[in-house]
N, C-alpha and C positions, 0 to 999 in steps of 0.2 A: 504493500500500500504506500510505498515511499516514492519520492521523486527528487530530482535535482533541478534547480532553476538557475539559468544563466541569463544575465542582461548584457547585451552587446551593443556597441555603437556601430551602426552601419554607415560607412564613410560616403557612399554614393548610392543612389537608386539604381538597382540592377537585379539580375537574377543570380541567386546564390545556391551553392550546394554545401553540405556538411559531411565531413568524415568523422568517425569515432575510432579511437584506439581501443580495441576491445579484445576480450576472450569469450568464446562461446563454445563450451565443452562438447555439446551434443545437441540433438534435436529436441531435448527437453529443457535446454538452457541456451536459447539463441534468439531472444527477442526483447525489445523494449517498445514502449509507446512514445512517440515523439510529436510534439506540437511546437510550431514556431509562430509566435504572434507579433504583429497583428495579422499576418497572412492566413493563419489557420482558424481564426475566429474564437479563440479562448475556450475551446472545447476541452473537457477533462476526458481524454481518451481512455484513461484507466477505468473510469466509471462507465463510459458508454460502450467500450469495446469496438469502436469504429475502426475497421481494418485500414481505412485511408491513412491512419496514423501508426500502424504497426510496422516496426522496423525489424525485418528478418535478417539478423546478423550472420555474416559468413562464419561458418564454424571453423574452429581451430583452437588447439589447447595452448598456443603461445600468443602473445600480444601481437596484434596486426591491425592495420588500418582497413576500415570498411565504410563505404559511402552509405549514408542513410537512404533507405528506400521505402516503397510501399510494398508490403508483403500481403498481396491480395489473394483471394481464392483463385483468381485466374492467372497468377504469375507474380513475379517480383519486378518492380520497375523503379529506377532511380528517382529520387525526389529532387525537386528544385523549388525555390521560393522566390517570388518577385517581391522585393522589399524596398521601401522608400528610405531615403537618407534619414538617419536618426536612430532612436532606440528600438531594439527588437528584443524579444524574450524567447529563449529556447528552454523548453521543459522536457526532460527525459523522465518518464514514469517507469517504475519497475513493472515487469510482466512475468519474468521467470526467474527463479531463485538464484541461479549461479551464473547468469550473464553479467559480465563485468565491463565497466567503462572507465578508462583512465584519463582520456583527453579528447577534446573536440578540435577540429580544424575546419574553418569556414572560408570559402573562397568564391569570388565572382569571376575567376579566370576560366571561362567556358569556351568551347566545350571541354569537358573533362575527358581526356583520352582514356579509353577502356583500360583499366588496370593501373592508371596513374595514381600514385600514392603521394601524400605530402612528403616533400624532401626535408632534410635538416634545415635548408635555407628557408623553406616555406614556414616552418615552425619558428625559426629564429626571427623571421619578419613579423610574425604575430606576437611573439614574446616582447618585441620592442614597443608594442602598442599597449602594454599593460599599464594600469594606473600605479601599480606597485611592482618594483623589481623583485621577483621571487628568488632569484639565484642566491644560494647560500642560506636561505631560510629553512627552518626545521622541516616544514611540510614537503618542500621540493627536494631537500636532501634525502628525506625518507623515501620519497617517490623514486629518486635515482637509485637508492640502495635496493629496492625491490626488483628492479630490472635485472 
């Protein structure tokens, strides 16, 4: 019944995609609910079970990047959001017990080439835009240890 909420500053109106750095052990632990507002209309996908917001995470027992998608009954399709400049909110709701999320990467550099993963330079570019420099802080030091 939990969720994580992220507020992001969208630098320019455009179409965006989001990747998650995830672990999804098996078919019983491979999904989240994802809502991006204002584009998705403030729906609590965890409560409604609307498959438009179900992210079928690519399975794997090691940390890997996976683009957020629609896991619909008719297939899995990559998601995109048309967002205006300004504040947006990403809400990741739990769906299955052992699906894990470590980081998000959001980009408007489209089209995303099939299989393109965020590079170290992409991640460094986003880290430079943080309001607080996390390097050397306890939480990020601990996160680096777990890798």
